[in-house]
C-alpha positions as CSV (number, residue, x, y, z in Angstrom):
1,X,-12.2,-13.3,18.0
2,X,-9.3,-14.2,15.7
3,X,-5.6,-14.4,16.7
4,X,-3.1,-12.4,14.6
5,X,0.7,-12.4,14.4
6,X,2.8,-9.6,13.0
7,X,6.1,-10.9,11.6
8,X,8.6,-8.0,11.4
9,X,6.8,-5.8,13.9
10,X,9.5,-3.4,14.9
11,X,9.3,-1.1,11.8
12,X,6.9,1.6,10.9
13,X,4.4,-0.7,9.2
14,X,4.5,-3.1,12.1
15,X,3.9,-0.2,14.6
16,X,1.0,1.0,12.4
17,X,-0.5,-2.5,12.4
18,X,-0.4,-2.6,16.1
19,X,-1.9,0.9,16.5
20,X,-4.8,0.1,14.1
21,X,-5.5,-3.3,15.4
22,X,-5.6,-2.0,19.0
23,X,-9.1,-0.8,18.1
24,X,-10.3,-3.9,16.3
25,X,-13.0,-5.7,18.2
26,X,-12.4,-9.0,16.5
27,X,-8.6,-9.3,16.6
28,X,-6.2,-10.2,19.4
29,X,-2.4,-9.8,18.7
30,X,-0.8,-13.0,20.0
31,X,2.7,-12.7,18.6
32,X,5.0,-10.0,17.2
33,X,8.5,-10.8,15.9
34,X,11.7,-9.0,15.4
35,X,15.2,-10.4,15.1
36,X,17.0,-7.3,16.3
37,X,14.6,-6.5,19.1
38,X,13.8,-10.0,20.4
39,X,13.3,-9.9,24.2
40,X,12.2,-6.3,24.2
41,X,8.7,-5.1,25.0
42,X,6.7,-3.4,22.3
43,X,6.7,-0.3,24.5
44,X,10.5,-0.2,24.6
45,X,10.4,0.6,20.9
46,X,7.0,2.4,20.7
47,X,6.0,4.0,24.0
48,X,2.7,5.2,22.5
49,X,1.5,1.6,22.1
50,X,0.9,1.2,25.8
51,X,-1.9,-1.3,25.2
52,X,0.9,-3.8,24.3
53,X,3.1,-3.2,27.3
54,X,3.1,-6.9,28.1
55,X,3.8,-8.0,24.5
56,X,7.4,-9.2,23.9
57,X,9.1,-9.3,20.6
58,X,10.3,-12.8,19.7
59,X,12.5,-14.2,16.9
60,X,10.7,-15.5,13.8
61,X,10.6,-19.2,14.7
62,X,8.0,-20.3,12.3
63,X,7.3,-23.7,13.9
64,X,7.0,-22.1,17.3
65,X,4.5,-19.3,16.4
66,X,2.5,-21.3,13.9
67,X,-0.2,-22.2,16.3
68,X,-0.3,-18.8,17.9
69,X,-2.3,-17.2,15.2
70,X,-5.0,-17.6,12.5
71,X,-3.8,-14.8,10.3
72,X,-0.2,-13.7,9.7
73,X,0.8,-10.2,8.7
74,X,4.2,-10.4,7.1
75,X,6.0,-7.0,7.4
76,X,9.4,-8.4,6.4
77,X,11.9,-7.1,3.9
78,X,11.6,-8.0,0.2
79,X,13.2,-11.3,-0.5
80,X,13.1,-12.3,3.2
81,X,9.3,-12.7,3.1
82,X,9.3,-15.3,0.3
83,X,10.0,-18.4,2.3
84,X,8.0,-17.4,5.4
85,X,4.9,-16.6,3.4
86,X,5.2,-19.9,1.6
87,X,5.5,-21.7,5.0
88,X,2.5,-20.2,6.7
89,X,0.3,-20.4,3.5
90,X,1.1,-24.1,3.0
91,X,0.2,-24.7,6.7
92,X,-3.3,-23.4,6.0
93,X,-2.9,-20.0,7.6
94,X,-4.3,-16.7,6.2
95,X,-1.4,-14.6,5.1
96,X,-1.2,-10.9,4.2
97,X,2.2,-10.0,2.9
98,X,3.3,-6.4,3.0
99,X,6.5,-6.9,1.1
100,X,6.8,-6.9,-2.7
101,X,7.5,-10.7,-2.9
102,X,4.0,-11.8,-4.1
103,X,2.7,-8.6,-5.8
104,X,4.1,-9.3,-9.3
105,X,2.4,-12.2,-10.9
106,X,5.2,-12.8,-13.4
107,X,8.3,-14.2,-11.5
108,X,10.6,-13.1,-14.4
109,X,9.5,-9.5,-13.9
110,X,10.0,-9.9,-10.2
111,X,13.6,-11.1,-10.7
112,X,14.3,-8.3,-13.2
113,X,13.3,-5.6,-10.8
114,X,14.3,-7.1,-7.5
115,X,17.5,-8.8,-8.6
116,X,16.6,-12.1,-7.0
117,X,14.8,-15.1,-8.2
118,X,11.3,-16.1,-6.9
119,X,11.7,-19.5,-5.3
120,X,8.0,-20.2,-4.6
121,X,6.3,-19.7,-7.9
122,X,3.5,-22.2,-7.1
123,X,2.5,-20.1,-4.1
124,X,2.9,-16.9,-6.1
125,X,0.2,-18.2,-8.5
126,X,-2.2,-18.3,-5.6
127,X,-1.6,-14.7,-4.4
128,X,-4.2,-12.0,-5.0
129,X,-3.2,-8.4,-5.4
130,X,-4.8,-6.7,-2.5
131,X,-6.2,-3.5,-3.8
132,X,-9.8,-3.8,-2.7
133,X,-11.2,-1.2,-5.1
134,X,-10.1,-3.5,-8.0
135,X,-10.0,-7.0,-6.5
136,X,-12.5,-7.2,-3.7
137,X,-14.2,-10.4,-4.8
138,X,-10.9,-12.2,-5.3
139,X,-9.7,-11.1,-1.9
140,X,-12.9,-12.5,-0.3
141,X,-12.0,-16.0,-1.5
142,X,-8.2,-16.0,-1.1
143,X,-6.0,-17.0,1.9
144,X,-3.0,-15.2,0.5
145,X,-3.0,-11.4,-0.2
146,X,-0.2,-9.4,-1.6
147,X,-0.6,-6.0,0.0
148,X,0.1,-3.2,-2.6
149,X,2.9,-0.8,-2.4
150,X,2.4,2.8,-1.3
151,X,3.2,4.5,-4.6
152,X,1.2,2.0,-6.7
153,X,-1.8,2.5,-4.5
154,X,-1.9,6.2,-5.1
155,X,-1.1,5.9,-8.8
156,X,-3.5,3.0,-9.6
157,X,-6.5,4.5,-7.8
158,X,-5.8,7.8,-9.5
159,X,-5.5,6.4,-13.0
160,X,-7.8,3.4,-13.0
161,X,-11.1,5.0,-14.2
162,X,-9.3,7.0,-16.9
163,X,-7.5,3.9,-18.2
164,X,-10.5,1.6,-17.9
165,X,-12.8,4.0,-19.8
166,X,-10.3,4.9,-22.5
167,X,-10.2,8.5,-21.5
168,X,-6.5,9.0,-21.9
169,X,-3.7,7.8,-24.2
170,X,-2.1,4.8,-22.5
171,X,1.1,5.2,-24.5
172,X,2.1,8.4,-22.7
173,X,1.2,8.2,-19.0
174,X,3.3,10.1,-16.5
175,X,3.3,9.5,-12.8
176,X,5.1,12.0,-10.6
177,X,5.0,11.1,-6.9
178,X,6.2,12.7,-3.7
179,X,6.6,10.7,-0.4
180,X,7.5,11.4,3.2
181,X,10.6,9.8,4.6
182,X,8.8,7.0,6.5
183,X,8.5,5.3,3.1
184,X,12.1,4.3,3.4
185,X,11.5,2.4,6.6
186,X,12.8,2.7,10.2
187,X,16.5,2.2,9.7
188,X,19.8,4.1,10.3
189,X,20.8,5.6,7.0
190,X,22.6,8.8,6.5
191,X,20.5,9.6,3.5
192,X,17.4,9.9,5.7
193,X,19.0,11.7,8.6
194,X,17.5,15.0,9.7
195,X,20.2,17.2,8.2
196,X,20.1,15.3,4.9
197,X,16.4,15.5,4.5
198,X,15.3,18.7,6.1
199,X,14.8,21.6,3.6
200,X,15.6,19.2,0.8
201,X,13.5,17.9,-2.1
202,X,14.9,15.4,-4.6
203,X,13.9,12.8,-7.1
204,X,15.3,9.3,-6.9
205,X,15.0,5.9,-8.5
206,X,14.3,7.7,-11.9
207,X,13.2,5.1,-14.5
208,X,14.3,2.2,-12.2
209,X,12.0,2.4,-9.1
210,X,10.8,-1.1,-8.2
211,X,7.2,0.0,-7.9
212,X,7.0,0.7,-11.6
213,X,6.1,-2.8,-12.7
214,X,3.4,-3.0,-10.1
215,X,1.7,0.1,-11.4
216,X,2.0,-1.3,-15.0
217,X,0.7,-4.7,-14.1
218,X,-2.6,-3.3,-12.6
219,X,-3.1,-0.7,-15.3
220,X,-2.4,-3.2,-18.0
221,X,-5.1,-5.4,-16.5
222,X,-7.6,-2.5,-16.7
223,X,-6.7,-1.6,-20.3
224,X,-6.4,-5.2,-21.5
225,X,-3.1,-4.4,-23.2
226,X,0.4,-3.9,-22.0
227,X,1.0,-0.4,-20.5
228,X,4.3,1.2,-19.6
229,X,4.6,4.4,-17.6
230,X,7.1,7.1,-16.8
231,X,7.3,7.0,-13.0
232,X,9.4,9.3,-10.9
233,X,9.3,9.3,-7.1
234,X,10.5,12.2,-5.0
235,X,11.5,12.4,-1.3
236,X,10.1,15.4,0.6
237,X,10.9,16.5,4.2
238,X,7.7,15.3,5.9
239,X,7.1,12.2,8.1
240,X,4.4,10.5,6.1
241,X,2.1,11.0,3.1
242,X,2.2,10.6,-0.6
243,X,1.0,13.0,-3.3
244,X,0.9,11.6,-6.9
245,X,0.2,13.8,-9.9
246,X,-0.5,11.9,-13.1
247,X,-0.7,13.2,-16.6
248,X,-2.4,11.6,-19.7
249,X,-3.3,13.0,-23.1
250,X,-7.1,13.1,-23.6
251,X,-8.6,10.8,-26.2
252,X,-12.1,12.2,-25.8
253,X,-13.3,15.8,-25.6
254,X,-14.6,16.4,-22.2
255,X,-14.8,19.0,-19.5
256,X,-13.4,18.5,-15.9
257,X,-17.0,18.1,-14.6
258,X,-17.5,15.2,-17.1
259,X,-14.5,13.3,-16.0
260,X,-15.3,13.9,-12.3
261,X,-18.7,12.3,-13.0
262,X,-16.9,9.2,-14.3
263,X,-14.7,9.0,-11.2
264,X,-17.4,9.6,-8.8
265,X,-19.5,6.9,-10.4
266,X,-16.5,4.5,-10.2
267,X,-15.8,5.1,-6.5
268,X,-19.3,5.9,-5.3
269,X,-19.5,2.8,-3.1
270,X,-15.9,2.7,-2.0
271,X,-15.5,3.4,1.7
272,X,-12.0,4.9,1.5
273,X,-11.9,6.8,-1.8
274,X,-13.1,10.4,-1.9
275,X,-13.3,12.1,-5.2
276,X,-13.2,15.8,-4.6
277,X,-15.4,18.4,-6.3
278,X,-14.2,20.5,-9.2
279,X,-11.5,23.0,-8.2
280,X,-10.6,21.1,-5.0
281,X,-7.4,19.1,-4.9
282,X,-5.8,16.7,-2.4
283,X,-3.5,17.7,0.4
284,X,-1.4,15.0,2.1
285,X,-2.2,16.6,5.4
286,X,-5.9,15.9,4.9
287,X,-5.4,12.1,4.9
288,X,-2.6,11.9,7.5
289,X,-3.1,8.9,9.8
290,X,-6.2,7.7,7.9
291,X,-7.0,5.0,5.4
292,X,-8.5,7.4,2.9
293,X,-7.4,8.2,-0.6
294,X,-8.4,11.6,-2.0
295,X,-8.6,12.2,-5.7
296,X,-8.9,15.5,-7.6
297,X,-8.5,16.2,-11.3
298,X,-8.5,18.9,-14.0
299,X,-8.8,18.9,-17.8
300,X,-6.2,21.2,-19.2
301,X,-7.8,22.2,-22.5
302,X,-4.8,24.2,-23.6
303,X,-2.7,21.0,-23.8
304,X,-5.5,18.5,-24.1
305,X,-4.2,16.8,-20.9
306,X,-6.0,15.1,-18.0
307,X,-4.2,16.0,-14.7
308,X,-5.1,13.7,-11.8
309,X,-3.9,14.2,-8.2
310,X,-4.2,11.6,-5.5
311,X,-3.2,11.7,-1.8
312,X,-2.7,8.8,0.7
313,X,-0.9,8.2,4.0
314,X,1.9,5.8,2.9
315,X,1.8,4.0,6.2
316,X,-1.9,3.5,6.3
317,X,-3.8,3.2,3.0
318,X,-0.3,2.6,1.5
319,X,0.6,-0.2,3.9
320,X,-0.9,-1.2,7.2
321,X,-4.4,0.2,6.9
322,X,-4.9,-1.5,3.6
323,X,-3.6,-4.7,5.1
324,X,-6.3,-4.5,7.8
325,X,-8.8,-3.6,5.1
326,X,-7.8,-6.8,3.3
327,X,-8.0,-8.8,6.5
328,X,-11.5,-7.6,7.1
329,X,-12.6,-8.6,3.6
330,X,-10.8,-12.0,3.9
331,X,-12.4,-12.8,7.3
332,X,-15.9,-11.5,6.5
333,X,-15.8,-8.6,8.9
334,X,-17.3,-5.2,8.0
335,X,-14.7,-3.8,5.7
336,X,-14.1,-0.5,7.5
337,X,-13.7,-2.0,11.0
338,X,-10.9,-0.3,13.0
339,X,-10.3,2.0,10.0
340,X,-13.0,4.7,10.3
341,X,-10.8,7.3,12.0
342,X,-10.5,10.6,10.3
343,X,-7.2,12.2,9.4
344,X,-5.0,13.9,12.1
345,X,-5.1,17.7,11.8
346,X,-3.1,19.8,12.0
């Protein structure tokens, strides 16, 4: 049995970590922090997490909680996570960071997109990008995992085989994504209030969204050359879920069934990626509450374009579920432990 702490446990990702880990036979939650909710019980914020009725939020006093846990889940805001991750990592703890602070390997790119310098570049060099389908072996041997963003998870898993196999033109990749409102976090913001979001549908962060370099970093690694993408996220009036539709010009003549065979071969042994049969496409509802990614695709011969659609739950495979998946790999547990639940339906 290992002891785990969740730093920043009062948001949606913190709540999902608590929910998922409540069913993990090898993990005990020994500390959960929140600055604004310090002194409150977990059930004061999340009544559905009744297993944790006796667990009290405490301030993030790093020295005080250091000995309370073996592994630290960092669910802190971008920028805030930098110093805390560095502290626990240098004290010999296992760390899984759910912020963006350790995802981008180049600190100059991080500063360009996040408008703040990275002050712990030596620790940054030790971080492994935690997308198990691409970096499982590195995750096994690393004490510091940078948990991927939600949009990048959906985009990278959808595009990776096509980029790796040279199926599409890497000069003209389009990623068009739609996300539920929980992706913005659990905060008071008029832009995410019911009246603002309900019956609305809008693009945002056009050409400047901070997940763009993350997608480019991992696809560039697959291709062996620098890739840039056109990425446009949209906000849709649902609680959770992401659908990403990706477009790439075909470099090889192939039918849909041929490309599906490539994808099914790539992901055949992956416990959480389902490549759908020809003519079937993902629905965000079919992965809601689960750690699964569904992928469907179609070759449009009229325009010589490969169209790929992926679906994930942004709070699970896009955040907390993937963090637990990474922890399982790090700690030598069976990878799917506590993550085998099917999607919620309806």
